[in-house]
Structure formats: structure tokens, C-alpha cells
C-alpha positions as CSV (number, residue, x, y, z in Angstrom):
1,X,31.5,-21.8,11.4
2,X,30.1,-18.6,10.3
3,X,30.2,-17.9,6.7
4,X,33.8,-15.8,6.1
5,X,32.9,-12.1,4.3
6,X,33.3,-11.8,0.9
7,X,35.6,-9.6,-0.4
8,X,35.3,-8.3,-4.2
9,X,38.4,-6.3,-5.3
10,X,38.7,-4.6,-8.0
11,X,42.7,-4.0,-9.1
12,X,44.8,-3.1,-11.7
13,X,47.8,-5.0,-11.2
14,X,48.1,-8.5,-10.7
15,X,50.5,-8.1,-8.1
16,X,48.5,-7.0,-5.7
17,X,46.3,-10.2,-5.7
18,X,49.4,-12.3,-4.0
19,X,49.9,-9.9,-1.3
20,X,46.2,-9.3,-0.6
21,X,45.9,-13.0,0.2
22,X,48.5,-13.2,2.5
23,X,47.4,-10.5,4.8
24,X,43.5,-10.6,4.5
25,X,42.5,-14.2,2.9
26,X,42.3,-15.8,6.2
27,X,40.1,-13.3,7.3
28,X,37.4,-13.0,4.3
29,X,37.0,-14.5,1.3
30,X,38.9,-13.2,-1.3
31,X,37.7,-12.3,-4.9
32,X,39.7,-10.2,-7.8
33,X,38.6,-9.2,-11.1
34,X,41.4,-7.2,-13.4
35,X,39.0,-5.8,-15.5
36,X,36.7,-2.8,-14.2
37,X,34.5,-3.2,-17.0
38,X,33.4,-6.8,-15.3
39,X,32.9,-4.7,-12.2
40,X,28.5,-4.8,-11.9
41,X,28.3,-8.2,-13.7
42,X,30.4,-9.5,-10.7
43,X,28.9,-7.5,-7.8
44,X,25.0,-8.8,-9.3
45,X,26.6,-12.4,-9.6
46,X,28.8,-13.1,-6.8
47,X,26.7,-10.4,-3.9
48,X,29.7,-9.8,-2.1
49,X,29.5,-7.7,1.0
50,X,32.2,-5.4,0.5
51,X,33.2,-4.2,-2.8
52,X,37.1,-3.0,-2.9
53,X,37.6,-0.8,-6.3
54,X,41.6,0.6,-6.4
55,X,42.1,0.9,-10.3
56,X,42.9,4.0,-12.3
57,X,41.2,3.9,-15.7
58,X,41.0,5.7,-18.8
59,X,37.3,4.8,-20.0
60,X,35.8,3.9,-16.6
61,X,35.5,5.3,-13.6
62,X,35.4,3.7,-9.8
63,X,33.1,6.5,-9.2
64,X,30.8,5.9,-12.0
65,X,30.6,2.3,-10.8
66,X,30.2,3.3,-7.5
67,X,27.0,5.6,-8.5
68,X,25.5,3.1,-10.9
69,X,25.5,0.4,-8.2
70,X,23.9,3.1,-5.2
71,X,21.2,3.6,-7.8
72,X,20.2,-0.2,-8.3
73,X,17.2,0.0,-5.6
74,X,16.4,-3.7,-6.1
75,X,20.2,-5.4,-5.2
76,X,21.0,-5.5,-1.2
77,X,23.0,-3.0,0.3
78,X,27.0,-3.7,-0.9
79,X,30.0,-1.9,1.3
80,X,32.3,0.2,-0.7
81,X,35.4,1.2,-0.1
82,X,37.5,3.6,-2.5
83,X,40.9,3.5,-3.2
84,X,42.0,6.7,-5.0
85,X,45.2,6.6,-6.7
86,X,45.2,11.0,-6.8
87,X,47.5,13.3,-4.6
88,X,44.7,16.1,-4.6
89,X,41.7,16.1,-2.0
90,X,38.9,16.9,-4.4
91,X,38.2,13.8,-4.7
92,X,37.1,12.7,-1.7
93,X,33.7,14.5,-1.8
94,X,33.5,13.0,-4.9
95,X,33.5,9.5,-3.5
96,X,31.0,10.6,-0.9
97,X,28.8,11.9,-3.4
98,X,28.9,8.5,-5.0
99,X,28.0,6.5,-2.5
100,X,31.3,5.2,-0.9
101,X,31.4,4.4,2.0
102,X,35.1,4.5,3.4
103,X,38.0,6.3,1.0
104,X,41.4,5.3,1.6
105,X,44.7,6.9,-0.3
106,X,46.9,4.4,-2.4
107,X,49.8,4.3,0.5
108,X,47.5,2.9,3.1
109,X,49.2,-0.5,5.0
110,X,47.3,-4.0,5.1
111,X,46.3,-2.7,8.6
112,X,44.0,0.1,7.4
113,X,42.8,-2.1,4.7
114,X,41.8,-4.2,7.8
115,X,40.2,-2.1,9.9
116,X,38.5,0.2,7.0
117,X,36.7,-3.8,5.4
118,X,35.4,-4.4,9.5
119,X,34.6,-1.0,9.4
120,X,32.0,-1.3,6.4
121,X,31.1,-4.8,7.3
122,X,29.7,-3.1,10.6
123,X,28.0,-0.3,8.4
124,X,26.0,-3.4,6.8
125,X,25.2,-5.3,9.1
126,X,23.1,-2.2,10.9
127,X,22.2,-1.1,7.3
128,X,20.9,-4.9,7.0
129,X,19.1,-4.5,10.8
130,X,17.6,-1.1,9.9
131,X,16.2,-2.1,6.5
132,X,14.8,-5.4,8.5
133,X,13.3,-3.0,11.0
134,X,11.5,-0.7,8.8
135,X,10.5,-3.9,6.8
136,X,8.2,-4.8,9.8
137,X,7.6,-1.1,11.0
138,X,6.0,-0.8,7.6
139,X,4.1,-4.0,7.4
140,X,2.6,-3.1,11.0
141,X,1.5,0.1,9.9
142,X,-0.4,-1.2,6.4
143,X,-1.8,-3.6,9.0
144,X,-3.2,-0.8,11.3
145,X,-3.9,1.4,8.4
146,X,-6.0,-2.3,6.8
147,X,-7.7,-2.3,10.1
148,X,-9.0,1.1,10.0
149,X,-10.9,1.3,7.2
150,X,-11.7,-2.6,7.5
151,X,-14.7,-3.4,9.0
152,X,-13.8,-6.6,11.5
153,X,-17.3,-8.7,11.2
154,X,-17.0,-8.3,7.5
155,X,-14.4,-7.7,6.0
156,X,-15.1,-4.5,4.1
157,X,-15.0,-1.2,4.5
158,X,-16.3,0.6,7.6
159,X,-17.7,3.8,8.1
160,X,-14.1,6.0,7.4
161,X,-14.1,4.3,4.6
162,X,-16.8,5.6,3.2
163,X,-16.2,9.0,4.2
164,X,-13.1,8.7,2.5
165,X,-14.0,7.1,-0.3
166,X,-16.8,8.9,-0.9
167,X,-15.3,12.3,-0.6
168,X,-12.6,10.9,-3.4
169,X,-15.9,9.7,-5.1
170,X,-17.8,13.0,-5.0
171,X,-14.7,15.3,-6.1
172,X,-14.5,12.9,-9.1
173,X,-18.0,13.5,-9.8
174,X,-17.9,17.0,-10.0
175,X,-15.3,17.7,-11.6
176,X,-15.5,15.7,-14.9
177,X,-19.6,16.3,-14.8
178,X,-20.2,12.0,-13.8
179,X,-23.3,10.5,-12.2
180,X,-22.7,9.2,-8.4
181,X,-25.1,7.0,-6.2
182,X,-25.1,6.3,-2.4
183,X,-27.1,3.5,-0.8
184,X,-27.7,2.6,2.4
185,X,-29.2,-0.2,3.6
186,X,-30.4,-1.5,6.6
187,X,-31.8,-4.3,8.0
188,X,-35.2,-3.3,9.3
189,X,-35.7,-6.1,12.2
190,X,-32.7,-4.8,14.3
191,X,-33.9,-0.5,13.5
192,X,-35.2,-1.4,16.9
193,X,-32.5,-2.6,19.4
194,X,-29.2,-0.2,17.9
195,X,-26.5,-3.1,18.1
196,X,-26.0,-6.3,16.8
197,X,-25.1,-9.1,19.5
198,X,-22.9,-12.1,19.2
199,X,-26.0,-14.3,17.6
200,X,-26.8,-12.0,14.7
201,X,-23.2,-11.7,13.9
202,X,-23.3,-14.7,11.4
203,X,-26.5,-12.8,9.5
204,X,-24.6,-9.8,9.5
205,X,-21.5,-11.3,7.7
206,X,-23.9,-13.0,5.7
207,X,-25.8,-10.0,4.3
208,X,-22.4,-8.3,3.6
209,X,-21.0,-10.9,1.3
210,X,-24.4,-10.9,-0.7
211,X,-24.4,-6.7,-0.9
212,X,-20.7,-7.5,-2.0
213,X,-21.2,-10.2,-4.6
214,X,-24.1,-7.9,-5.9
215,X,-22.9,-5.2,-6.8
216,X,-19.8,-4.2,-10.0
217,X,-16.2,-6.2,-8.8
218,X,-13.3,-3.3,-8.8
219,X,-16.3,-0.1,-9.7
220,X,-18.5,0.1,-6.7
221,X,-17.4,0.3,-3.6
222,X,-19.1,-2.0,-0.1
223,X,-18.6,-1.8,3.7
224,X,-20.6,-1.9,7.0
225,X,-21.1,1.4,8.3
226,X,-22.6,0.2,11.6
227,X,-24.7,-2.0,13.2
228,X,-26.7,-3.5,10.8
229,X,-26.6,-1.0,7.8
230,X,-24.6,-1.4,5.1
231,X,-23.9,1.4,2.1
232,X,-22.9,1.0,-1.8
233,X,-21.4,4.0,-3.2
234,X,-21.9,3.3,-7.3
235,X,-19.3,5.5,-9.3
236,X,-20.8,6.6,-12.4
237,X,-24.8,5.6,-12.0
238,X,-27.7,7.0,-13.1
239,X,-30.5,7.2,-10.4
240,X,-32.9,4.9,-12.5
241,X,-30.0,2.1,-12.6
242,X,-29.2,2.9,-9.1
243,X,-33.1,2.0,-7.8
244,X,-32.5,-1.2,-9.8
245,X,-29.3,-2.0,-7.8
246,X,-31.0,-1.3,-4.7
247,X,-34.2,-3.5,-5.7
248,X,-31.5,-6.2,-6.8
249,X,-30.3,-6.2,-3.5
250,X,-33.9,-6.3,-1.2
251,X,-34.4,-9.1,-3.4
252,X,-30.7,-11.1,-2.5
253,X,-31.1,-10.0,1.2
254,X,-34.3,-11.6,1.4
255,X,-33.1,-14.5,0.6
256,X,-31.0,-14.6,3.8
257,X,-32.0,-16.8,6.4
258,X,-29.9,-18.1,9.7
259,X,-31.2,-20.4,12.5
260,X,-33.3,-22.6,9.9
261,X,-35.6,-19.5,9.7
262,X,-37.5,-19.0,7.0
263,X,-38.8,-15.3,6.9
264,X,-37.3,-12.7,4.6
265,X,-34.8,-10.7,5.5
266,X,-36.7,-7.2,5.4
267,X,-34.7,-4.2,4.7
268,X,-34.7,-0.1,3.2
269,X,-32.9,1.7,0.9
270,X,-31.6,5.1,1.6
271,X,-30.2,6.4,-2.1
272,X,-28.8,9.7,-2.9
273,X,-28.0,10.7,-7.2
274,X,-25.4,12.8,-7.5
275,X,-25.8,14.6,-11.4
276,X,-22.5,15.7,-12.1
277,X,-24.1,17.4,-15.0
278,X,-26.4,19.7,-13.1
279,X,-24.5,19.7,-9.4
280,X,-27.6,19.1,-7.4
281,X,-25.2,18.9,-4.0
282,X,-22.2,21.2,-2.8
283,X,-20.3,18.8,-0.9
284,X,-20.4,15.4,-0.6
285,X,-21.6,15.8,3.7
286,X,-25.0,17.3,2.2
287,X,-25.0,13.9,-0.7
288,X,-23.7,11.7,2.5
289,X,-26.3,13.0,4.9
290,X,-29.1,12.4,2.0
291,X,-28.8,8.9,2.0
292,X,-29.1,8.6,5.5
293,X,-32.4,10.9,5.2
294,X,-33.7,8.9,2.5
295,X,-33.3,5.4,4.3
296,X,-34.2,6.6,7.6
297,X,-37.7,8.5,6.2
298,X,-37.9,4.7,4.5
299,X,-37.7,3.2,7.7
300,X,-39.9,5.7,9.7
301,X,-42.7,4.6,6.7
302,X,-43.0,1.2,7.2
303,X,-39.5,-0.3,5.8
304,X,-39.4,-3.1,3.5
305,X,-38.9,-0.5,0.5
306,X,-36.7,2.2,-1.4
307,X,-36.3,6.1,-0.9
308,X,-33.9,7.9,-3.7
309,X,-33.7,11.8,-3.4
310,X,-32.3,13.6,-6.0
311,X,-31.2,16.7,-4.4
312,X,-31.6,17.8,-0.3
313,X,-33.4,20.4,-1.0
314,X,-36.6,18.6,-2.5
315,X,-39.6,17.8,0.0
316,X,-39.0,14.2,0.5
317,X,-40.7,12.8,-1.7
318,X,-43.4,9.9,-1.6
319,X,-42.2,6.6,-1.2
320,X,-41.3,4.6,-3.5
321,X,-43.0,1.0,-1.7
322,X,-41.6,-2.6,-3.3
């Protein structure tokens, strides 16, 4: 048996209880309150499906109660019926502004009251369905959004995440004249194949985990930009500190072994350093491109090393071979 809808009446006349119970008691679970000051407390405690405001008080306004109830975004939707004891029609606009669902005149019939309650109950059901649908859509949107910025294999950021996050960090470094470093890390043994097959997915995953655990948690940003290529964004990091990070990454990645192979895993690292005080890069695109130039140069000169570039205008210096 379905649960009867819960209807809370706020009255200023105790004699109305008997008439309402006789007319509506078989269709709804009725609750009555003769003290308007307790309205919000009774609503929060009992969570009625519909609240009927049928009182006139000097110190408590039914429309003020309606406004407060509608302003509480943390509670569920409660249907609101306002029964006006005024003869003028001005109350109608004010009631709508306060969030009342249905307005009835004082001289309404029991049939009109029941019809109004049923209408508001259907409205509440519709709002609940819409809210549930919106929650599902929001969850799906967040999932799609997460997927669009997340690398499936490692769970870290992807190329799109790199572009968006680097743009934000570069603007912040420019504005506050801070240091910023971008590292591009490539596994040398994949530089000729151009792709990562299923047999190497375990290797890529372990390298990603190694990089993620080697940087500052909740400060630095890591991810896989493509195939066997990773990135690290180091906010507020000077050049010497970034070089230390690059060498630490290379040493730790070298210890990653897959399928029983004990050969050290060779990596090349390209490093671009932005000095906010000097403003050595004009755009984040130029800054990111320089990091890619650095890692390509490291691989072209034999790999297993890092190259650090401080500006895109200078000629590429001799690689710093580890």
C-alpha cells in the first residue's frame, strides 16, 4: 500500500481541524499546527509533502515563511498552498514572488482545497523527476569532463589537460612574476616506433606512477601527453630545482623493469624555464614549444640526458649529459 501524502496545515482556527479531517483524512496524512511561529520547525522535523498556510497573524507573515522555506536550498521541495484572508487581489503577485505554488481565497470549498493539494503533489513529483534527471546529467557531464582531461592508461592528465593547465599557470606566473617550469619526459626506446602497443601498457603505467610519486603532491601537475611521452608542470620552481627534479625522475624511471628485463630504462627530458621577473617568454604556446624543442634535442643527441632551455630566442646550447 502506497504511503499517504503528508499535508501540514498551519491554522489560526482550531475549529477547521475537524472539517478538514472529515473531508480529507481518508486521502492524506494530515497534521495541524496552530502556532505560526513553529512552522519552519515543524516542516524541518516532519518534512511534509505539502504545506498549507491558512492563518492571519500580526507578527508572522505567511509569505515571509514561504520566502524563507524557498530560500533553503539544502532541503527538499515542499509544495506550498497559500489561503489568503484578504479581499484585495494584490496578495496574488506577492505570493507568487514568495514561491507559493497555489493560491486560494478564504471562501474556497473543500473540493477546491483537495484539487489544489493534488495539483501541488503532481508538481512536486514532476520537480523530483527533473531534479533526479538533472543529477544524472550532471554526473554524466562530470564523468565526460573528467574523461576528456584524463589519460585512460595512467589516470593522470592528458594533452588537453596539459594545454589548459599550462595556460593557467603561465598567466599566473606572468601576473605575479613567478618562476614556472615545464618538463617533457620521453622514454627513449619508443622514440622510433611512434606508438605504444598493448604489450607495453604495463610499462607506461609504471612510468606514469613513478613520475606522479616523484613530484610535489597537490602542487605540481603530471600526466601523459602522448604514447611514451609524459609532462610535469612545476609552479614556482627555479631552474636549478627543476634540473634536480629532471635528474631524479630519470634515475627513478631507470629502475622501472617490466617482464623480467633488468636493463635500465633510458629517458630524455626537455626542460623549459619561465622567469616571471624577466619575462623570457611572451606566450604559453612559445613556452610549451620550447620544452618540446628541448626534449627532441636531447634525443637527437643520443638520448639518456636532459636539455634545459631558458628562452626560445637563444640557440640551443650543448646538452647536459647525465
